[in-house]
GUBADO-137576 format. One record per residue (C-alpha): y negated, x, z; residue number from 0. Coordinates in steps of 0.2 Angstrom, whole numbers. Layout:
GUBADO-137576
SITE  north   east     up  num
SITE      Y      X      Z  NUM
...
//
This chain:
GUBADO-137576
SITE  north   east     up  num
SITE   -435   -323   -534    0
SITE   -449   -323   -522    1
SITE   -437   -329   -509    2
SITE   -424   -315   -512    3
SITE   -438   -302   -511    4
SITE   -444   -310   -495    5
SITE   -427   -312   -488    6
SITE   -423   -293   -493    7
SITE   -439   -288   -484    8
SITE   -435   -298   -469    9
SITE   -417   -291   -468   10
SITE   -425   -273   -471   11
SITE   -437   -277   -457   12
SITE   -423   -283   -446   13
SITE   -413   -268   -449   14
SITE   -428   -256   -445   15
SITE   -432   -266   -429   16
SITE   -414   -266   -423   17
SITE   -412   -247   -427   18
SITE   -428   -244   -417   19
SITE   -422   -254   -402   20
SITE   -405   -245   -403   21
SITE   -414   -228   -403   22
SITE   -426   -233   -389   23
SITE   -412   -239   -378   24
SITE   -402   -223   -381   25
SITE   -417   -212   -377   26
SITE   -421   -222   -361   27
SITE   -402   -221   -356   28
SITE   -402   -202   -360   29
SITE   -418   -200   -350   30
SITE   -410   -209   -335   31
SITE   -394   -199   -337   32
SITE   -404   -183   -337   33
SITE   -413   -188   -321   34
SITE   -396   -193   -313   35
SITE   -388   -177   -318   36
SITE   -403   -167   -311   37
SITE   -402   -177   -295   38
SITE   -383   -173   -294   39
SITE   -386   -155   -297   40
SITE   -399   -154   -283   41
SITE   -387   -163   -272   42
SITE   -373   -152   -277   43
SITE   -384   -137   -273   44
SITE   -389   -143   -256   45
SITE   -370   -146   -252   46
SITE   -366   -129   -258   47
SITE   -379   -121   -247   48
SITE   -373   -131   -232   49
SITE   -355   -125   -236   50
SITE   -361   -107   -236   51
SITE   -370   -109   -219   52
SITE   -354   -117   -212   53
SITE   -343   -103   -219   54
SITE   -355    -90   -211   55
SITE   -354   -100   -194   56
SITE   -336   -100   -195   57
SITE   -335    -82   -199   58
SITE   -346    -78   -184   59
SITE   -335    -88   -173   60
SITE   -320    -77   -171   61
SITE   -308    -81   -157   62
SITE   -315    -67   -146   63
SITE   -333    -74   -148   64
SITE   -327    -91   -143   65
SITE   -317    -84   -128   66
SITE   -333    -74   -123   67
SITE   -343    -91   -124   68
SITE   -330    -99   -114   69
SITE   -330    -85   -101   70
SITE   -349    -85   -100   71
SITE   -349   -104    -97   72
SITE   -336   -104    -83   73
SITE   -345    -90    -75   74
SITE   -362    -99    -76   75
SITE   -355   -115    -69   76
SITE   -346   -106    -55   77
SITE   -362    -97    -50   78
SITE   -371   -114    -51   79
SITE   -359   -121    -39   80
SITE   -361   -106    -27   81
SITE   -380   -106    -28   82
SITE   -382   -125    -26   83
SITE   -368   -130    -14   84
SITE   -366   -115     -3   85
SITE   -381   -117      8   86
SITE   -387   -106     23   87
SITE   -403    -99     29   88
SITE   -399    -81     26   89
SITE   -396    -82      7   90
SITE   -409    -96      3   91
SITE   -422    -84     -5   92
SITE   -409    -75    -15   93
SITE   -402    -91    -21   94
SITE   -419    -98    -25   95
SITE   -423    -83    -36   96
SITE   -406    -85    -45   97
SITE   -408   -103    -49   98
SITE   -420   -103    -64   99
SITE   -408    -91    -73  100
SITE   -394   -104    -73  101
SITE   -402   -121    -72  102
SITE   -417   -131    -79  103
SITE   -433   -129    -70  104
SITE   -432   -147    -64  105
SITE   -415   -144    -56  106
SITE   -421   -128    -48  107
SITE   -436   -137    -41  108
SITE   -425   -151    -34  109
SITE   -413   -139    -25  110
SITE   -426   -126    -19  111
SITE   -442   -136    -15  112
SITE   -448   -125     -1  113
SITE   -451   -107      2  114
SITE   -440   -106     17  115
SITE   -424   -115     21  116
SITE   -427   -129     33  117
SITE   -410   -136     36  118
SITE   -400   -136     52  119
SITE   -383   -134     43  120
SITE   -372   -123     33  121
SITE   -361   -128     18  122
SITE   -347   -120     10  123
SITE   -337   -123     -6  124
SITE   -318   -120     -8  125
SITE   -304   -123    -21  126
SITE   -316   -124    -36  127
SITE   -308   -131    -52  128
SITE   -317   -131    -68  129
SITE   -313   -141    -83  130
SITE   -322   -140   -100  131
SITE   -323   -156   -109  132
SITE   -328   -149   -126  133
SITE   -315   -139   -135  134
SITE   -327   -133   -148  135
SITE   -338   -120   -140  136
SITE   -347   -115   -156  137
SITE   -361   -128   -153  138
SITE   -374   -127   -140  139
SITE   -369   -141   -129  140
SITE   -355   -143   -117  141
SITE   -349   -155   -104  142
SITE   -340   -148    -89  143
SITE   -331   -156    -75  144
SITE   -329   -148    -58  145
SITE   -319   -152    -43  146
SITE   -320   -143    -26  147
SITE   -320   -146     -7  148
SITE   -337   -146      1  149
SITE   -338   -141     19  150
SITE   -353   -146     29  151
SITE   -355   -137     46  152
SITE   -369   -143     58  153
SITE   -377   -128     66  154
SITE   -382   -138     81  155
SITE   -366   -147     86  156
SITE   -353   -136     78  157
SITE   -346   -152     69  158
SITE   -337   -149     53  159
SITE   -335   -162     38  160
SITE   -325   -158     23  161
SITE   -326   -169      7  162
SITE   -320   -169    -10  163
SITE   -333   -167    -24  164
SITE   -331   -171    -42  165
SITE   -346   -167    -54  166
SITE   -349   -170    -72  167
SITE   -361   -156    -78  168
SITE   -371   -155    -94  169
SITE   -374   -138   -100  170
SITE   -385   -131   -115  171
SITE   -385   -114   -123  172
SITE   -402   -106   -125  173
SITE   -405    -89   -132  174
SITE   -387    -84   -130  175
SITE   -386    -90   -111  176
SITE   -379   -106   -104  177
SITE   -390   -117    -93  178
SITE   -386   -132    -83  179
SITE   -397   -146    -88  180
SITE   -391   -160    -78  181
SITE   -376   -166    -67  182
SITE   -369   -181    -59  183
SITE   -357   -186    -45  184
SITE   -342   -194    -53  185
SITE   -329   -205    -44  186
SITE   -312   -198    -49  187
SITE   -304   -209    -62  188
SITE   -321   -217    -64  189
SITE   -327   -207    -79  190
SITE   -324   -213    -96  191
//
């Protein structure tokens, strides 16, 4: 009889411990699930906020706005080409004054390092063609390719030299205005 009672107590204890383990496992699993649900809800909320911001951006970018950005970019690049590559003594001061409005300070200092024009030549630009690489003008970066004929006239010997120029220009939009930040000469067919 003692064995039966002892066996009964052992079985009852085993049932109680098993029940407690099952309850603890379910509680821990439930807590983990609640944490996971909370993390997913936070992630979902973040995604929904990003979606709202993207919708706002998309609504702001009407075709007319995109066209206006395109036109402003083309105008700024054209002005840059005229200011930098059409050099002469008479317009140096005016071009130097315009430079900071359209390009980075480093570029302006590179092209207009002195107070007066010290060159003995005059340059002209013809047949300017502008190609905008980025089709999406809603961001604040753009890559522009420009091709033109650059004519160099020596004021002392009346010699004339015409050469084709192909540039890759990097442009950044700051406070609603495009600014040229960098450019490089590119060999035609050599840019990838």
